[in-house]
C-alpha positions as a LaTeX table, in Angstrom:
\begin{tabular}{lrrr}
\hline
Residue & $x$ (\AA) & $y$ (\AA) & $z$ (\AA) \\
\hline
Phe1 & 104.81 & 94.74 & 73.18 \\
Glu2 & 101.84 & 94.25 & 70.84 \\
Leu3 & 103.88 & 91.96 & 68.55 \\
Gly4 & 105.02 & 89.95 & 71.57 \\
Ser5 & 101.46 & 89.67 & 72.83 \\
Ile6 & 100.18 & 88.51 & 69.42 \\
Tyr7 & 103.00 & 85.96 & 69.18 \\
Leu8 & 102.21 & 84.62 & 72.63 \\
Leu9 & 98.48 & 84.31 & 72.03 \\
Leu10 & 98.99 & 82.52 & 68.72 \\
Asn11 & 101.41 & 80.01 & 70.24 \\
Met12 & 99.78 & 79.34 & 73.62 \\
Asp13 & 97.38 & 76.70 & 74.81 \\
Ile14 & 94.44 & 77.69 & 77.02 \\
Val15 & 96.32 & 76.95 & 80.27 \\
Ser16 & 99.18 & 79.29 & 79.29 \\
Ile17 & 96.73 & 82.04 & 78.33 \\
Val18 & 95.02 & 81.68 & 81.73 \\
Asn19 & 98.43 & 81.93 & 83.44 \\
Leu20 & 99.16 & 85.08 & 81.43 \\
Ile21 & 95.89 & 86.58 & 82.68 \\
Phe22 & 96.78 & 85.55 & 86.23 \\
Leu23 & 100.12 & 87.37 & 85.88 \\
Leu24 & 98.42 & 90.56 & 84.70 \\
Leu25 & 95.91 & 90.44 & 87.58 \\
Leu26 & 98.70 & 89.81 & 90.07 \\
Met27 & 100.66 & 92.86 & 88.93 \\
Leu28 & 97.56 & 95.06 & 88.85 \\
Gly29 & 96.99 & 94.11 & 92.48 \\
Leu30 & 100.58 & 94.97 & 93.33 \\
Gly31 & 100.25 & 98.27 & 91.46 \\
Ile32 & 97.41 & 99.56 & 93.64 \\
Ala33 & 99.53 & 98.78 & 96.73 \\
Val34 & 102.35 & 101.06 & 95.57 \\
Asn35 & 102.65 & 104.30 & 97.55 \\
Val36 & 104.00 & 106.72 & 94.94 \\
Glu37 & 104.59 & 109.50 & 97.46 \\
Arg38 & 106.75 & 107.33 & 99.69 \\
Phe39 & 108.65 & 106.03 & 96.68 \\
Gln40 & 109.38 & 109.58 & 95.51 \\
Glu41 & 110.49 & 110.55 & 99.01 \\
Lys42 & 112.94 & 107.63 & 99.21 \\
Phe43 & 114.20 & 108.37 & 95.71 \\
Lys44 & 115.43 & 111.77 & 96.90 \\
Lys45 & 118.02 & 109.86 & 98.96 \\
Pro46 & 118.36 & 106.77 & 96.79 \\
Lys47 & 121.28 & 105.01 & 98.49 \\
Gly48 & 119.07 & 102.23 & 99.88 \\
Ile49 & 117.23 & 101.78 & 96.58 \\
Val50 & 120.51 & 101.62 & 94.64 \\
Ile51 & 121.91 & 98.98 & 97.00 \\
Gly52 & 118.69 & 97.01 & 96.70 \\
Val53 & 118.70 & 97.11 & 92.90 \\
Ile54 & 122.36 & 96.03 & 92.87 \\
Cys55 & 121.53 & 93.10 & 95.13 \\
Gln56 & 118.49 & 92.13 & 93.04 \\
Phe57 & 119.94 & 92.33 & 89.54 \\
Ile58 & 123.75 & 92.18 & 89.93 \\
Leu59 & 124.17 & 89.82 & 92.89 \\
Met60 & 121.25 & 87.35 & 92.89 \\
Pro61 & 121.39 & 86.07 & 89.26 \\
Pro62 & 125.07 & 84.93 & 89.32 \\
Leu63 & 124.52 & 83.65 & 92.86 \\
Ala64 & 121.62 & 81.49 & 91.63 \\
Tyr65 & 123.76 & 80.22 & 88.75 \\
Ser66 & 126.63 & 79.34 & 91.12 \\
Val67 & 124.47 & 77.77 & 93.85 \\
Ser68 & 122.53 & 75.63 & 91.39 \\
Gly69 & 125.80 & 74.42 & 89.88 \\
Ala70 & 127.37 & 73.71 & 93.27 \\
Phe71 & 124.40 & 71.50 & 94.20 \\
Gly72 & 124.57 & 69.65 & 90.87 \\
Leu73 & 120.98 & 70.39 & 89.86 \\
Lys74 & 119.60 & 69.24 & 86.52 \\
Asn75 & 119.65 & 71.95 & 83.85 \\
Ile76 & 115.89 & 72.48 & 84.00 \\
His77 & 116.11 & 73.10 & 87.77 \\
Arg78 & 119.17 & 75.31 & 87.35 \\
Ile79 & 117.30 & 77.43 & 84.81 \\
Ala80 & 114.32 & 77.70 & 87.18 \\
Leu81 & 116.55 & 78.90 & 90.05 \\
Val82 & 118.36 & 81.36 & 87.79 \\
Leu83 & 115.02 & 82.66 & 86.50 \\
Leu84 & 113.91 & 83.10 & 90.10 \\
Gly85 & 117.14 & 84.92 & 90.91 \\
Cys86 & 116.45 & 87.31 & 88.02 \\
Cys87 & 112.98 & 88.22 & 89.32 \\
Pro88 & 112.26 & 91.42 & 91.26 \\
Gly89 & 111.38 & 91.45 & 94.95 \\
Gly90 & 108.10 & 90.00 & 96.14 \\
Ala91 & 105.28 & 91.65 & 98.09 \\
Met92 & 105.82 & 89.29 & 101.05 \\
Ser93 & 108.94 & 91.31 & 101.89 \\
Asn94 & 106.76 & 94.40 & 102.41 \\
Ile95 & 104.51 & 92.52 & 104.84 \\
Ile96 & 107.47 & 91.16 & 106.84 \\
Cys97 & 109.12 & 94.59 & 106.99 \\
Phe98 & 105.86 & 96.24 & 108.03 \\
Leu99 & 105.13 & 93.80 & 110.85 \\
Ser100 & 108.70 & 93.91 & 112.21 \\
Arg101 & 109.00 & 97.68 & 111.69 \\
Ala102 & 112.02 & 97.46 & 109.45 \\
Asp103 & 112.20 & 100.34 & 106.94 \\
Ile104 & 108.83 & 99.70 & 105.25 \\
Asp105 & 109.11 & 102.80 & 103.05 \\
Leu106 & 112.43 & 101.55 & 101.66 \\
Ser107 & 111.02 & 98.03 & 101.24 \\
Val108 & 108.08 & 99.27 & 99.17 \\
Ala109 & 110.35 & 101.61 & 97.18 \\
Met110 & 112.73 & 98.73 & 96.41 \\
Thr111 & 109.88 & 96.44 & 95.33 \\
Thr112 & 108.59 & 99.17 & 93.03 \\
Ala113 & 112.02 & 100.01 & 91.59 \\
Ser114 & 113.00 & 96.38 & 91.01 \\
Ser115 & 109.63 & 95.59 & 89.42 \\
Phe116 & 110.06 & 98.39 & 86.88 \\
Gly117 & 113.75 & 97.59 & 86.44 \\
Ala118 & 112.82 & 94.00 & 85.60 \\
Ile119 & 111.61 & 95.05 & 82.15 \\
Val120 & 115.27 & 95.33 & 81.07 \\
Met121 & 117.30 & 93.47 & 83.67 \\
Met122 & 115.28 & 90.26 & 83.88 \\
Pro123 & 115.49 & 89.31 & 80.17 \\
Leu124 & 119.13 & 90.49 & 80.06 \\
Asn125 & 120.17 & 88.37 & 83.06 \\
Val126 & 118.23 & 85.35 & 81.81 \\
Tyr127 & 120.02 & 85.66 & 78.47 \\
Ile128 & 123.45 & 85.92 & 80.13 \\
Tyr129 & 123.09 & 83.16 & 82.73 \\
Val130 & 120.89 & 80.77 & 80.75 \\
Asn131 & 121.69 & 81.27 & 77.07 \\
Val132 & 125.33 & 82.42 & 77.09 \\
Thr133 & 126.30 & 79.82 & 79.71 \\
Gly134 & 124.68 & 77.04 & 77.66 \\
Leu135 & 122.13 & 75.96 & 80.27 \\
Ser136 & 119.35 & 76.22 & 77.70 \\
Asn137 & 120.95 & 73.82 & 75.22 \\
Asp138 & 118.76 & 70.89 & 76.22 \\
Val139 & 115.72 & 72.79 & 77.56 \\
Ser140 & 113.10 & 74.44 & 75.37 \\
Leu141 & 112.72 & 78.05 & 76.52 \\
Asp142 & 110.64 & 80.80 & 74.90 \\
Tyr143 & 112.61 & 84.05 & 75.25 \\
Ile144 & 109.83 & 86.09 & 73.65 \\
Gly145 & 107.61 & 84.83 & 76.45 \\
Ile146 & 110.12 & 86.04 & 79.03 \\
Val147 & 110.38 & 89.49 & 77.45 \\
Ala148 & 106.60 & 89.74 & 77.11 \\
Ser149 & 106.24 & 88.70 & 80.77 \\
Ala150 & 108.62 & 91.51 & 81.80 \\
Leu151 & 106.57 & 93.98 & 79.78 \\
Leu152 & 103.39 & 92.63 & 81.33 \\
Val153 & 104.85 & 93.23 & 84.80 \\
Val154 & 105.34 & 96.90 & 84.00 \\
Ala155 & 101.96 & 97.18 & 82.25 \\
Gly156 & 100.22 & 95.67 & 85.29 \\
Leu157 & 102.10 & 97.85 & 87.76 \\
Gly158 & 101.48 & 100.98 & 85.72 \\
Gly159 & 97.81 & 100.09 & 85.34 \\
Gly160 & 97.42 & 99.51 & 89.06 \\
Ile161 & 99.14 & 102.80 & 89.93 \\
Ser162 & 96.89 & 104.64 & 87.44 \\
Ile163 & 93.76 & 103.04 & 88.89 \\
Lys164 & 94.84 & 104.03 & 92.40 \\
Lys165 & 95.47 & 107.63 & 91.27 \\
Trp166 & 92.04 & 107.79 & 89.62 \\
Ala167 & 90.36 & 106.20 & 92.65 \\
Ala168 & 91.69 & 108.94 & 94.93 \\
Thr169 & 89.38 & 111.45 & 93.21 \\
Ala170 & 86.47 & 109.15 & 92.36 \\
Gly171 & 84.83 & 108.82 & 95.77 \\
Ser172 & 82.87 & 105.64 & 96.48 \\
Lys173 & 83.37 & 104.40 & 92.91 \\
Gly174 & 87.13 & 104.61 & 93.41 \\
Glu175 & 86.96 & 102.71 & 96.70 \\
Thr176 & 84.91 & 99.97 & 95.03 \\
Ala177 & 87.34 & 99.79 & 92.12 \\
Leu178 & 90.32 & 99.40 & 94.47 \\
Lys179 & 88.58 & 96.59 & 96.35 \\
Val180 & 87.75 & 94.80 & 93.11 \\
Val181 & 91.29 & 95.15 & 91.73 \\
Gly182 & 92.72 & 94.03 & 95.06 \\
Lys183 & 90.59 & 90.88 & 94.99 \\
Leu184 & 91.52 & 90.26 & 91.35 \\
Gly185 & 95.20 & 90.57 & 92.31 \\
Thr186 & 94.68 & 87.96 & 95.01 \\
Ile187 & 92.94 & 85.69 & 92.51 \\
Gly188 & 95.86 & 86.13 & 90.11 \\
Gly189 & 98.43 & 85.18 & 92.76 \\
Val190 & 96.47 & 82.26 & 94.20 \\
Gly191 & 95.52 & 81.05 & 90.72 \\
Thr192 & 99.16 & 81.04 & 89.60 \\
Val193 & 100.23 & 79.03 & 92.66 \\
Ile194 & 97.39 & 76.51 & 92.30 \\
Ser195 & 98.04 & 76.07 & 88.58 \\
Ser196 & 101.72 & 75.46 & 89.28 \\
Met197 & 100.95 & 73.01 & 92.09 \\
Ile198 & 98.70 & 71.01 & 89.78 \\
Ala199 & 101.33 & 70.93 & 87.05 \\
Asn200 & 104.03 & 70.01 & 89.57 \\
Ser201 & 101.99 & 67.19 & 91.07 \\
Lys202 & 101.79 & 65.58 & 87.62 \\
Ser203 & 105.54 & 65.94 & 86.96 \\
Asp204 & 108.43 & 63.59 & 87.70 \\
Thr205 & 109.59 & 65.92 & 90.50 \\
Pro206 & 106.64 & 66.75 & 92.80 \\
Ile207 & 107.56 & 69.07 & 95.67 \\
Tyr208 & 106.95 & 66.39 & 98.30 \\
Ala209 & 109.45 & 64.07 & 96.59 \\
Ala210 & 111.96 & 66.63 & 95.32 \\
Pro211 & 115.66 & 65.75 & 95.67 \\
Gly212 & 117.37 & 67.18 & 98.74 \\
Ala213 & 119.68 & 69.17 & 96.48 \\
Ile214 & 116.74 & 71.32 & 95.34 \\
Tyr215 & 115.78 & 72.09 & 98.94 \\
Gly216 & 119.42 & 72.79 & 99.79 \\
Ala217 & 119.94 & 75.10 & 96.83 \\
Ala218 & 116.74 & 77.03 & 97.58 \\
Phe219 & 117.69 & 77.52 & 101.23 \\
Ile220 & 121.27 & 78.61 & 100.47 \\
Gln221 & 119.99 & 81.10 & 97.88 \\
Val222 & 117.65 & 82.60 & 100.50 \\
Phe223 & 120.35 & 82.67 & 103.19 \\
Cys224 & 122.90 & 84.31 & 100.88 \\
Gly225 & 120.33 & 86.95 & 99.90 \\
Ile226 & 119.86 & 87.86 & 103.56 \\
Phe227 & 123.60 & 87.76 & 104.32 \\
Phe228 & 124.81 & 89.82 & 101.38 \\
Gly229 & 121.86 & 92.23 & 101.42 \\
Phe230 & 122.44 & 93.01 & 105.10 \\
Gly231 & 126.23 & 93.11 & 104.76 \\
Leu232 & 126.31 & 95.49 & 101.79 \\
Ser233 & 123.76 & 97.77 & 103.48 \\
Cys234 & 125.87 & 97.94 & 106.65 \\
Leu235 & 128.98 & 98.72 & 104.62 \\
Ala236 & 127.06 & 101.55 & 102.93 \\
Gly237 & 126.20 & 103.03 & 106.33 \\
Leu238 & 122.42 & 102.55 & 106.25 \\
Arg239 & 120.39 & 102.50 & 109.47 \\
Lys240 & 119.89 & 99.01 & 110.88 \\
Pro241 & 116.12 & 98.96 & 110.08 \\
Ser242 & 117.03 & 99.85 & 106.49 \\
Cys243 & 119.67 & 97.11 & 106.43 \\
Val244 & 117.06 & 94.59 & 107.54 \\
Ala245 & 114.68 & 95.84 & 104.85 \\
Val246 & 117.31 & 95.44 & 102.12 \\
Ser247 & 118.20 & 91.93 & 103.32 \\
Val248 & 114.57 & 90.82 & 103.37 \\
Glu249 & 113.84 & 92.43 & 100.01 \\
Thr250 & 116.89 & 90.80 & 98.44 \\
Ser251 & 116.07 & 87.29 & 99.62 \\
Val252 & 112.30 & 87.38 & 99.03 \\
Gln253 & 112.29 & 87.07 & 95.26 \\
Asn254 & 108.90 & 87.17 & 93.53 \\
Ala255 & 108.38 & 83.40 & 93.34 \\
Val256 & 104.81 & 83.77 & 92.10 \\
Leu257 & 106.09 & 85.82 & 89.16 \\
Ala258 & 108.70 & 83.12 & 88.49 \\
Leu259 & 105.95 & 80.47 & 88.47 \\
Ala260 & 103.93 & 82.55 & 86.01 \\
Ile261 & 106.91 & 83.03 & 83.68 \\
Ile262 & 107.73 & 79.32 & 83.83 \\
Ala263 & 104.13 & 78.51 & 82.87 \\
Ile264 & 104.35 & 80.94 & 79.95 \\
Ser265 & 107.91 & 80.34 & 78.71 \\
Phe266 & 108.68 & 76.66 & 79.28 \\
Asp267 & 107.57 & 73.75 & 77.14 \\
Lys268 & 104.30 & 72.34 & 78.43 \\
Asp269 & 105.94 & 69.05 & 79.42 \\
Asp270 & 108.62 & 70.86 & 81.46 \\
Val271 & 106.44 & 73.31 & 83.41 \\
Gly272 & 105.61 & 70.97 & 86.29 \\
Glu273 & 109.19 & 69.85 & 86.84 \\
Ala274 & 110.58 & 73.40 & 86.71 \\
Ala275 & 107.90 & 74.73 & 89.07 \\
Val276 & 109.25 & 72.73 & 92.01 \\
Val277 & 112.17 & 75.17 & 92.42 \\
Pro278 & 110.22 & 78.42 & 93.02 \\
Met279 & 107.73 & 76.49 & 95.14 \\
Cys280 & 110.54 & 75.29 & 97.43 \\
Tyr281 & 112.07 & 78.76 & 97.40 \\
Met282 & 108.75 & 80.32 & 98.38 \\
Leu283 & 108.56 & 78.15 & 101.50 \\
Phe284 & 112.13 & 78.81 & 102.59 \\
Ser285 & 112.13 & 82.54 & 101.80 \\
Thr286 & 108.95 & 83.15 & 103.80 \\
Trp287 & 109.83 & 81.24 & 106.95 \\
Thr288 & 113.54 & 82.06 & 106.97 \\
Asn289 & 112.79 & 85.77 & 106.71 \\
Val290 & 110.08 & 85.59 & 109.37 \\
Val291 & 112.67 & 84.08 & 111.72 \\
Trp292 & 115.27 & 86.68 & 110.66 \\
Ala293 & 112.79 & 89.50 & 111.27 \\
Leu294 & 111.94 & 88.12 & 114.73 \\
Val295 & 115.63 & 87.85 & 115.62 \\
Ser296 & 116.27 & 91.38 & 114.32 \\
Trp297 & 113.38 & 92.70 & 116.39 \\
Lys298 & 113.53 & 90.77 & 119.67 \\
Ile299 & 117.20 & 89.85 & 120.06 \\
Leu300 & 119.32 & 92.25 & 118.01 \\
Gly301 & 117.14 & 95.37 & 118.26 \\
Phe302 & 117.71 & 96.17 & 114.58 \\
Thr303 & 114.14 & 97.33 & 113.84 \\
Asp304 & 112.05 & 100.29 & 115.01 \\
Leu305 & 109.67 & 97.99 & 116.86 \\
Pro306 & 110.27 & 98.15 & 120.65 \\
Ser307 & 111.82 & 94.91 & 121.87 \\
Asp308 & 109.29 & 94.72 & 124.72 \\
Ala309 & 106.34 & 94.79 & 122.30 \\
Asn310 & 104.46 & 91.53 & 121.82 \\
Cys311 & 102.76 & 89.87 & 118.88 \\
Gly312 & 99.37 & 91.17 & 120.04 \\
Asp313 & 100.67 & 94.74 & 119.71 \\
Val314 & 101.88 & 93.97 & 116.18 \\
Ile315 & 98.54 & 92.48 & 115.11 \\
Arg316 & 96.58 & 95.36 & 116.66 \\
Ala317 & 98.79 & 97.92 & 114.92 \\
Tyr318 & 98.29 & 96.13 & 111.63 \\
Lys319 & 94.50 & 96.22 & 112.01 \\
Glu320 & 94.54 & 99.91 & 112.96 \\
Ser321 & 96.78 & 100.81 & 110.01 \\
Ala322 & 94.50 & 98.88 & 107.63 \\
Ala323 & 91.49 & 100.93 & 108.77 \\
Pro324 & 90.55 & 104.07 & 106.78 \\
Pro325 & 92.76 & 106.95 & 108.01 \\
Thr326 & 91.12 & 109.90 & 109.71 \\
Ser327 & 93.88 & 112.30 & 108.73 \\
Asp328 & 97.06 & 112.49 & 106.70 \\
Ala329 & 99.09 & 112.29 & 109.89 \\
Asn330 & 97.52 & 108.96 & 110.83 \\
Ser331 & 98.50 & 107.36 & 107.55 \\
Arg332 & 102.00 & 108.78 & 107.39 \\
Asp333 & 103.90 & 106.78 & 109.98 \\
Asp334 & 102.90 & 103.24 & 110.84 \\
Ala335 & 105.43 & 103.10 & 113.67 \\
Asp336 & 103.47 & 105.68 & 115.68 \\
Leu337 & 100.76 & 103.09 & 116.26 \\
Leu338 & 102.93 & 101.29 & 118.80 \\
\hline
\end{tabular}
């Protein structure tokens, strides 16, 4: 990791170094949101986690390769979609699962497992579906940057988890540290998106003028993630709220991480054009999964949220759960708030 970091720093311009810092801050912020106890509890019965990891790292990468080819995307856009398909789940899936009362514990456990699994599986899948297939023949791609990014994901997550563990015994200093790290994580995520938007606006393929094939490929990738994630979970006999959680987690890839890796690993002249793919995907994955969660809750009854509950109840429950808990029982089960 140290050699990779030295290589990156010696071969990066200032913008790439800033994006690397943004990535580290983003993962630190995600690390303090990890509930280790709930992850350990889910790992005792790991069927849902195993299905989620299979969907993330066995299903989504070849799906991205196939979808991008079917839509006839340029190689640089195909690589961007494949890279996105190789990324772990994003934190937005946890928010959607929490608000709709899908299996939030499984969602968080899957995000954690896939984020740590990315250290091996992300570079491996990128190598298989980008290098071995020949997609990278006419696109400059820094594989050391991809590997270093995967290592940075784990370093950030591990650092965030360690900070959270220390904060639990540090009183007011710990609470302050968590707030600071949380804000830094937000800065990292927002900074990555803004940097990518600026680069994309200067490229030949700005998001507002992107070819319809890019929008189509992004939407189909999201839809297939929901379809296959839910279908495989049902076949495995998981509860319906768990099936919804797996489907959301599978289709909400970490687009911000993909943007950060593109900024670090692509040639400077290609960053803006490649960034249009995860930006489109981010839009479709968020809104498509919000609609899917609403349908699962209100129409199909697939979540633990009562179908007669309204959005006001959901928002009130969210605010109450975000408040400091008065006892362990209050913080254990979010569903009890409704």
